[in-house]
N, C-alpha and C positions, 0 to 999 in steps of 0.2 A: 372480081372480088379479091380482097386481101385475105388469104387463108394460108396457114402453115400447119403441117402435120405435127401432132404432139409426138415427143420422142418415144421410141419403142412401141409404136403402134403400126398396124398393118396397112396394106395397100387397098385400093378400090379401083375397079374398072375392068378387071379381067382382060388385060392386055389391050384394051381399047377404052375410049371415053364412054362412060356409062351414064344414062339419063334415068332419073327416078323422081317420084314425088316425095316431098318432105313431110314427115309426120312430126307434129309438135308434141313433145312429152312434157306435161305440166303436172306438178305435184307439190304438196305443202310438207309432206313427211314421208317416211319410208313405207308406212302402212298404205297410204294412197298410191304410192309408186307401184307397189306390188299388186295391189288390188286392181288398178286400172290398166296395167301394161304387161303383166305376166303373160307370156305366150303370144303376144301380139306384135312384137317388133322384130322378130327374127328375119334377117335378110333385108330389112328396110333401111332407108335413110331417115335418121331421126334427128331432131333438133331439140336441145335441152332449153326449156323456157328460162328466160331471165327476167327478173323484176326490175333490173336496172334501167335507168333512163339516161340519155345524154343531157348534160347540163353545160351551158357555156362557161368557159373558164375566164375569170377576171383577174387571175394572177399569172405571173410569168412562169414559163416552163422551167427556166433556169434561174437559180438563185445562189448567192453567197451568204454565208452566215453573217448576220448583223452583229454589231458590238454587243447589243443587248442579249442576243442568243448566246454568244460566247461567254458573257459575264454570268449568265444563268448556269451554263455548264461548269464554269470555274467555281461557282459558289454552291454547287449541289452537294447534298449529304450522301454519305456512303449508302448505297442500296444496290445490291447485286442481283436483285430479282429480275428475271427476264421479262416479267409481265408488270413491271412497276407502273407503267402508264395506263393500265387497264383497271377499271373498277371491277368488283366481283360480278356485277351484272354483265358487263361487256365481255369479261373472260368466259362466263357461262354461255353467252350467245355465240362467241367465237368457237368454243368447243362443240356446240350443237351444230353449227354450220359445217365444221370439219367432219364430224361424225356422219352427217347427211351426205357429204361428198364421198366419203368412203363407202357408204351403203349404195350410193348410185353407181360407183365404179364396179363394185361387186355384182350388182344387178345387171349392168350392161355386159360384163364378161360372161355371165351365165346365159343371158338371153340372146347374145350374138347377133346384133344388128349388122348390116353391111357397112354402114358409115354413120359416124356420130358427128354432129355439128355443135360445137360449143362456142361460147362467147368469151372474148378477152375483156373482162369487165373493167380492168383498170385503165385501159387505153381508149383514146378516141382520135379522130382526125387521121386515121390510117396507122396509128401506132398499135401494135399487136403484141401482147405479152404471151409467151408460150414456153412451156417447160415439158414435163413428161405426162404420158397418159397410160403407159404400159409398164411392163417389168423388164429390167435388163438382165434378169437371171438366165442362166444358160439354157434351161429347159422350159422357159416360160412360153406360153402360147399367146401370141398377139395376132389374132386372125381377122381383125376388122379394122377399118380405117377410122381415125379420130382426128379431126382438124379443129383448130381454133380459128374463128372468123373475127374480123375486126368488129367492134361494137356497132359501127355504122351499118355494115352489111347484115349482121345478125338481126338487129332490131328491125330493119326494113323487112326482111323475110318473115320474121315473127309477126309483125303487124299485119302483113298481108294474109297470113294463114288464119290469124284470129278474126280477121274481117270476112272469112269465108272464101277467100281466094285459093285456088289450087296452085301450089308452088312446086315447080320442078327445077332440078338443077342437073347440070352435066359436070362430072368430075373425073379426073384422071390422076390418081395418086399412086406413086410408086415409092415404096420405102424398102430399104435393104438392111439386113442384119449381117454383121461380120463376126462370126463365132470362133474363128480360128485362133485368135489371141485374146484371151479374156483378162489379161493383166493390165494394170495401170502403171505408168512409168513417171517417176519424179526425175527432174534434172538437177544435178547437184554439182557445184563447183566451189573451189576454195582458194583463198589467198593465205599462204602459210604464214604463221606468226614468226617473229624473230627473237623474242625474249626467251632466254634459256629455260625459264620456269613457266611463264604464262603462255608459251606457244602451244601447249597442249590443251588450253582452254579456247572456247569459241564464242564468237558473236554470230548469230544466225539471222538472216533476213530472208523474206520470201513473199511470193504471191502465187496465184494458181493459174495454170496454163489452160485448163479445160474451160469450155463455155457452152452455153446453150446454142441451139442451131438456127434460131430465127435470123441471126446475122453473123458477124464474124467475131463477136466478143471483144470489141475494142475497149470499152470502158469496164467490162467485167470478164476477164481481168487482164487483158493484154497491157493495159495502161500500168497496172501495178507491177507486172513482170518487167516492162520496159524501164520503169523508174528504178527498180532494184538492179537491173543490169547496168543501167547508166551510173548508178551509185558505185558499183564495182569498177566500172571503167574510169570514173573520176579518181578513185583511190589508186588504181594502177597508174594512171597518167601522172599523178603528182609525184610518184616515186617514193611516197611515204612508206615506212617500214613498220606496220602495226605489230604491237607486242603480242596480242592474242591472234589466233587464226580467225579469219572471217569466212563464213560459209554462206553461200546463196543457194536456196532450195526453191525450185519452181514446181509446184505441186500438181498432181493429177487427181481427178475424182473429187474435187472440192464440192462441186454442185450436187453430187449424190450423197454427201454427208461427211466431208472432210476426210475422205478415205486416204488420200496421199499423205497428208500431214499426220493423221492419227496412226497410220501404219508405220510411218517413220519413227514417230515418238515411241510406239510400243516396241519397235525393234531395237532402238538405241537407248531409251531412257527409262520408261516404266509403262506398265499397263494400268490405267485408272481403275480397273476392276479389283486389283489386289495391291497396287502401290508398292510392289517390290522393286526397289530402285536398282538400276544397273549402274556400273561404275561411271559411265559417261554422263549420268544425270548431274553429277556435281561439277561438270566441266563447262556447262553452258552459262554464260553470264546473262544473256537476254536474247529474246527473239522479237524482231520487229516485222510487222506485216503491213501491206498496203493493198486494199481491196474495196474501195468505195468510190470508184469512178475516176474521172479525169481531173477533179478539182485539186487545187493546191492544198498543201498541208497548213492547218490552222493551229495545231497543237497535238496533244497525246491523250488518249484514254488510259488512265492508270490501272484499270481493271482491279480496283480496290487495293492496289499496292501503294499506300500513301507514302512510304519511306522513299520511293523512287521519285516522288514529286519534286522535292527541292533540287535533285540532280538534274532532272529534265528541264526545270525552269531555268537553271543556269545555262544549260546548253542551248536553249531557245533564244537567249538574249541577243545574239548577233542577228537573229532573223525576225525581230519585232517589226522592222520596217517592211518586211516581206509578208506581214500578216500572220505570222506564226508565233503565238505567245500563250495559248490557252492550255492549262493543265486541269483535267477534271478527274475526280476520283471515280467517276462512272465507268461502268463496263460497256462494251459493245459486243455484239455476238454475230454469229453466222459466217465466220471465216476462220482462217487457219491458225491464228494466234491462240484460239481456244484449245487446240490440241496440246500446246505447250503449257498453258495455264492450268489445264486439267490435271497435270502431274506435278505442279508446283514449280515449274520453270517460269521465270518472269517472261510473259508474253504480252505484247502490246500492239495495238492498231492505232495508226495516226488518225486524227480528226481531219477530214477533208471537206472542202466546200462541195455541196451536193450537185451543183450545176444542174443538169437535166436528168440526174441518175434515176430517181423514182418516177419521173413523169414521162421520160422518153426513151431511155437507153437500157435500163437494167432488165435483162431477160426479154428483150424485144427485138423486132425486126429493124429497129433503128440503131442498134449497137454496132456502128461502123466507124471506120477510121476518121471520117470527116467530123465526127462529134467530139474528137479529142481536142484539148486546148494545150498546144505545145508549151506556152509560157508557164502554165500551171505545172506541167510535168517536169520542166526544168527546175522550177523552184523546189518541187518535192524531192527530186533526185539529189539536189544540193543539200537539203536538210537531212535526208537519210544518210548520205555519205558522212556528214558531220557527226550524226548520232553514232553511226557504226564506228568511226575512228575514235571518238571519245570513249566509247564503251571498250574498245580494244586497248586503249592506252591507260585507263585509270587502274590504279593498283588493286583496288577492291572490286569484286563483282557487284552487279546490280543487286540491291537488297531483295530478299525473297519473302513471300508471305508464308504463313504456316502451311505445312504439307496438307493437301486434301486427304480426307479419309477414303479408304477403298469404297468403290461404288458397288462391289459385289457382282 
């Protein structure tokens, strides 16, 4: 079977492979969950029922943006809502599912089964999406195993149990916690600027080093880190002397909540809670991020910063033949440019072709080196190097939006 432990969950097997019958836990809401299973699953192997079914796919796993999709991005209206694509009904349903998942997690931790089998609902054909199931807090108790099964394996077992068949599994799961050093570490390097006045200002680029454990994190986000490192190598190899200093930051803790970039921003620039600006806040022209897989760059998300649009459009002109020409006022979320944008520093993520990102590689057991597209990464590094150098050379800094209000 294809199965991977969820992060920060316990072991199973008591130093040897352990066999046990599987109990199917099926419920429609938290009331039914507590009524039917309280006090009945301690020490057992349980499987969480899934209503999903496997459907044949009639579309390719990997895709590039079409001209029509890029035109739609370019012509979109300003809308900075994170939920702009959801109707109120869809948003309510999503929140209800999220609440039920939290209630299930709380219930399981209280009832203490020996092993929980869950289903990776997004993947099929052996692709398994896996993230966390326990807490990374220093004093957290993670004393039972919890694995994600491939949908193919989970549904087969579930179907047998519902047909009245007794299902037993053998499992040997060993997880280890490393509590000696609880810090996260960013990696920071710099090319010093040469202009007597502008050298104290920065252009910052970055990606995140941490990844989920199902594979090696090649597309999320070793690819972004490699592109940013290559952009720096290109600039060094040319012998160009940038006016502003250029800083590369490879972040830790992005997957847990942008911890590396947010911590860095709070330390150097401002805390979004009070928006008290530190002196260095005024010295950053822009932050550029890459964190959407192996696909080549097709343009830039402006993050609502419309005044940066004409500047970036001009900079993209040499790269139209390489497929990069789209400027969209839209924002995109979920990665480290948000830490800079949250305190009023221009922060941008590049538009990338999705390739297999959401279907095969993002947070899965398939996120390995062989899924990278070298030519796409070369194209991306070239464009990033150009953006960085142009930002370092122009007399004025990248325009800024109005400062955000303190979040409290």
